[in-house]
Structure formats: C-alpha cells, structure tokens
C-alpha positions in Angstrom: 76.4 100.9 149.0 79.1 101.1 146.3 81.4 98.1 145.8 84.4 98.5 143.5 86.1 95.3 142.3 89.4 95.1 140.4 89.8 92.0 138.3 86.0 91.9 138.3 85.4 90.8 134.7 85.9 87.0 135.5 86.8 84.5 138.1 86.5 85.2 142.0 86.0 89.0 141.3 83.0 88.5 139.2 81.5 85.8 141.7 81.9 88.4 144.5 80.1 91.1 142.2 77.3 88.6 141.8 76.7 88.3 145.6 76.8 92.0 146.1 74.4 92.6 143.3 72.1 90.1 145.0 72.2 92.2 148.2 71.2 95.4 146.1 74.6 97.0 146.2 75.9 99.0 143.1 78.9 97.6 141.5 81.9 99.1 139.4 84.0 96.5 137.7 87.6 97.4 136.7 89.6 95.3 134.3 91.7 95.9 131.2 89.7 94.0 128.6 86.6 96.2 127.7 84.8 93.0 125.8 85.1 91.0 129.1 83.6 93.8 131.2 80.7 94.2 129.0 80.0 90.5 129.2 80.4 90.6 133.0 78.0 93.5 133.3 75.4 91.5 131.2 75.9 88.5 133.6 75.2 90.8 136.5 72.3 92.3 134.9 70.6 88.8 135.2 70.9 88.8 138.9 70.1 92.5 139.2 67.6 93.2 142.2 65.3 96.0 141.1 62.3 96.1 143.5 63.4 98.3 146.5 66.8 99.1 145.0 66.0 101.5 142.2 69.1 103.4 142.8 71.3 100.4 142.2 73.6 100.5 139.4 76.1 98.2 137.6 79.1 100.0 135.7 82.6 99.3 134.5 85.8 101.1 134.0 88.5 99.7 131.6 92.0 100.4 133.0 95.3 98.8 133.5 95.3 98.7 137.3 99.1 97.7 137.4 99.7 101.3 136.3 99.4 103.7 139.4 98.4 106.8 137.3 95.5 104.7 135.7 94.3 103.6 139.2 94.1 107.2 140.3 92.0 108.0 137.2 89.6 105.0 137.9 88.6 106.5 141.3 88.5 109.9 139.7 86.2 108.6 137.1 83.8 106.8 139.4 83.3 110.2 141.2 82.2 108.7 144.5 83.7 107.3 147.5 83.4 103.5 147.5 82.1 101.5 150.6 84.1 98.4 149.7 87.0 97.9 147.4 88.2 94.4 146.4 91.7 93.7 144.9 91.2 90.7 142.9 93.1 91.3 139.8 95.9 88.9 138.8 97.0 85.8 136.9 99.6 83.0 137.1 102.0 81.7 134.5 103.5 78.5 136.1 107.0 77.3 135.1 110.5 76.5 136.2 112.3 79.7 137.4 115.2 79.0 135.3 113.0 78.5 132.2 111.0 81.9 132.4 112.4 84.9 131.0 113.2 88.1 132.7 110.2 89.6 131.0 108.0 86.8 132.2 109.1 87.5 135.8 108.5 91.2 135.6 105.1 90.8 133.9 104.0 88.2 136.7 105.0 90.7 139.4 103.1 93.5 137.7 100.0 91.4 137.2 100.0 89.9 140.7 101.3 92.4 143.0 101.4 95.9 141.3 97.7 95.4 140.5 96.8 95.1 144.2 99.6 97.9 145.4 98.5 100.6 143.2 94.8 99.9 143.2 94.7 99.7 147.0 96.7 102.9 147.3 94.4 104.8 144.9 91.4 103.4 146.8 92.6 104.4 150.4 93.7 107.9 149.4 90.0 108.6 148.5 88.5 106.7 151.5 90.9 108.0 154.1 90.1 111.6 153.0 86.4 111.0 153.2 84.6 113.8 155.3 82.4 111.1 157.0 85.1 108.5 157.7 84.6 108.8 161.5 80.9 107.8 161.2 81.0 105.5 158.3 83.4 102.6 158.3 84.7 101.5 154.9 86.4 98.4 153.8 89.4 97.2 151.7 89.7 93.6 150.7 93.0 92.0 149.4 93.0 88.7 147.6 96.1 86.5 147.7 96.4 82.7 147.5 97.4 79.3 149.3 100.7 80.0 147.7 101.0 83.2 149.8 101.4 81.0 152.9 102.9 77.7 151.3 104.8 78.3 148.1 106.3 75.5 146.1 108.2 74.7 142.9 106.5 75.9 139.6 105.2 79.1 141.0 108.4 81.1 141.2 106.7 83.9 139.1 103.5 84.0 141.0 103.7 83.1 144.6 106.2 85.9 145.7 103.7 88.4 144.6 100.9 86.9 146.5 103.2 86.6 149.6 103.8 90.4 149.1 100.0 91.1 149.1 99.9 89.1 152.4 102.6 91.4 154.0 100.9 94.4 152.7 97.5 93.7 153.9 99.0 93.2 157.4 100.8 96.5 157.1 98.0 98.5 155.6 95.5 97.1 158.2 97.6 98.6 161.0 97.7 101.9 159.0 94.1 102.1 158.6 93.1 101.7 162.1 93.4 105.5 162.5 91.0 106.0 159.3 88.3 103.7 160.4 88.8 101.5 157.4 88.4 97.7 157.8 91.1 95.7 156.0 90.6 92.2 155.1 92.5 89.3 153.4 91.1 86.7 151.3 93.2 83.4 150.9 91.6 81.2 148.4 92.7 77.9 147.4 92.6 76.6 143.6 89.4 77.6 141.7 88.0 76.6 138.4 88.4 79.9 136.8 89.4 81.0 133.3 92.9 81.7 134.5 93.1 78.1 136.1 92.5 76.5 132.6 95.5 78.8 131.2 97.6 77.8 134.1 97.3 74.2 133.2 98.8 74.6 129.9 102.3 75.5 131.3 102.1 73.9 134.8 105.1 71.4 135.2 104.2 67.8 136.0 105.7 68.1 139.6 103.7 71.0 140.3 100.5 69.2 139.5 101.6 66.1 141.7 102.3 68.3 144.8 98.9 70.1 144.3 97.3 66.7 144.3 94.2 65.4 142.6 91.6 67.2 144.5 89.2 69.2 142.2 89.3 73.0 142.1 86.6 75.0 144.0 83.8 76.9 142.2 84.4 80.7 142.3 80.7 81.1 143.1 80.9 78.8 146.0 84.0 80.5 147.2 82.4 83.9 147.0 79.5 82.8 148.9 81.7 81.4 151.8 83.9 84.5 151.7 81.0 86.8 152.2 79.7 84.7 154.9 83.0 84.9 156.9 83.4 88.5 156.3 79.7 89.0 157.6 80.8 87.1 160.7 83.7 89.5 161.3 86.6 87.5 160.0 89.4 89.6 158.5 91.5 86.6 157.2 89.3 84.1 155.3 90.7 80.8 154.0 88.3 79.0 151.6 89.3 75.5 152.2 90.6 73.5 155.1 94.1 72.7 153.6 94.8 76.2 153.1 93.3 76.9 156.7 96.0 74.4 158.0 98.8 75.7 156.0 98.0 79.4 156.9 98.3 78.4 160.7 101.9 78.2 160.3 102.4 81.8 159.0 99.9 83.9 160.7 102.3 86.6 162.2 100.4 89.7 163.0 97.5 88.7 160.6 94.1 88.6 162.3 93.1 85.0 163.2 90.3 83.4 161.3 87.4 81.9 162.8 88.4 79.3 165.5 91.5 81.4 166.1 92.7 79.6 169.3 92.4 76.3 167.5 94.4 77.6 164.4 97.3 78.8 166.7 97.4 75.3 168.1 97.4 73.7 164.8 100.3 76.2 163.9 102.4 74.9 166.8 102.0 71.3 165.6 102.5 72.2 162.0 106.1 73.7 162.9 106.9 70.1 163.6 104.8 68.2 160.9 105.6 70.7 158.4 109.1 69.5 158.0 107.6 66.1 157.1 105.6 67.7 154.4 108.6 69.6 153.2 110.8 66.5 153.1 108.1 64.5 151.2 107.9 67.3 148.6 111.7 67.5 148.2 111.9 63.8 147.7 109.2 63.9 144.9 111.2 66.6 143.3 114.2 64.8 143.2 112.6 61.6 141.9 111.0 63.6 139.2 114.4 65.2 138.3 116.2 61.7 138.2 113.4 60.4 136.0 113.7 63.1 133.6 117.4 62.7 133.4 117.1 59.0 132.7 114.6 59.7 129.9 117.0 62.1 128.5 
C-alpha cells in the first residue's frame, strides 16, 4: 500500500506517516523544505518494519503544494497510483484582521487552502483514472481544524481557509462516489506541533483566553486516534470532545462521526446554548478592548 502525505515533514502529517510505516505501508512525504523532509525520513526509518515487508519504502518529494503545476509534477514523479492521500499541509499566523497586511492574508490562504485544493485535485485526477478503480477503493483525507466549525477572533487569516477545506471535502466526497474513492475529513483540535510554538508568538491575548488553559494534544496520540476511527469507518473524525461538540452545530451534509444520532441531538441543543457561548466570547472581547483602551 502506498500512502502520500502533504505536509508530512512535521506535525500531524509526520505522526500519521509513522502509524502507516508501522503497518508496513510505503510512504511518500511531500513538503517544501528538503532538510525537514530528510530529517522526517530518518525518523520514519527508526520505526520501519522490515520483516515481511521487503517491498516497503520511504521517500520524499520536495515541492510547493500551493502551486497546482508542482502538485501535478509530484504525482508524475511518484510514478504510482497512491492508495491513500492525506492533505495535511498548512500553517497559522494568528493576529487581528486589521493588523495583518494584504500579503499576510494572501499567504495564509495559499498555505492553508490552496495546498489542500491543488494537492487533492492532482491526486484525484490520478486515482479517478486508475484502471482498477472499480475493484480497488482508494482514499483521500482532508485535514481542517476546530476553527473550521467554530471560528473566533485572532484567526481571520487561518479559519476561513480551514472552513473552505471542510466545504471542499463535502463536495468532493459526493463527486467521488462515482469513482469508488472514499473521502474523509479530519478535524483536529490544538496540537503541540512545531507550528503551534510559532503561533504562540503572534497570538493575541484575547485569543489565548478564548482557547482556554487546556494543554495541546500530542500529534502522535492524535494520529493513533485518527487511524482508529478511520479503520472503524468514520469519515469525519474529531480528535477531542470539545471539537466534537462544536462540530455538532455545523454538520450539514458531512458524514456523521461515531455516535452520529447523539451528535445530531447535541447539535439541536447547541443551537440554543451556542448563543450563550457566543455572548460570553463577545463580552470577553469588549472587556479586553476596554482594558487596552484604559491602559493607553
């Protein structure tokens, strides 16, 4: 089995790669920075399963996956039809909308949404044209965020791209029914990744307050849970309880996760109680603004 992962040089993408390597699957990591890719391959070699999997390999392709042409070149360079493709590339630069430059906004959309859009498009053009597609089901996995279902202040450059990925996954899932391709959507909460450390440097105080004091999840633990839920047949996977509750209010045509009936009921009640949550957030924002105005 061949698994291709964009954004696979670090974070959740690398953690998912580790889980697949343990299962004896071949891996192709795709990212922009070659030094990080080389380091990631070295990490994966440590969990490489050799006995009984002599044909397993671990490779990488350096590419800018926000560029459609380079995405096409990636799959041409791989030279095989992948069985599973993950779209995990992305990064966040928190900040107030008014303080961000037009270049910041454009770059965030490229990093968050364009990477998923063009990489999945190139992947599906290969998988959908496979001569054995009616006999062998393949899989495409999108990765968004809690902010795709519950956006809030400080993430104006990031959350819209993640919400767009959620919408894209719903549409592509419908289209891929005719091609025997399974489309899944991961909705992870905050994770202790390299990107999270960078985020904290520009994250507004009010954003940190809304997020609360709960510690970020380990990407390795998230990857294990995601693989477990995907194995069970879930095509929408929330990695924590809070995100599952928040996601219940915005399911639309998305496949329900485990306990789908319960999630639908929670969604009904969240329509009511969600307004209380929104009021509480608005109150905190105004208090923070008044405090800053007083200090100035």
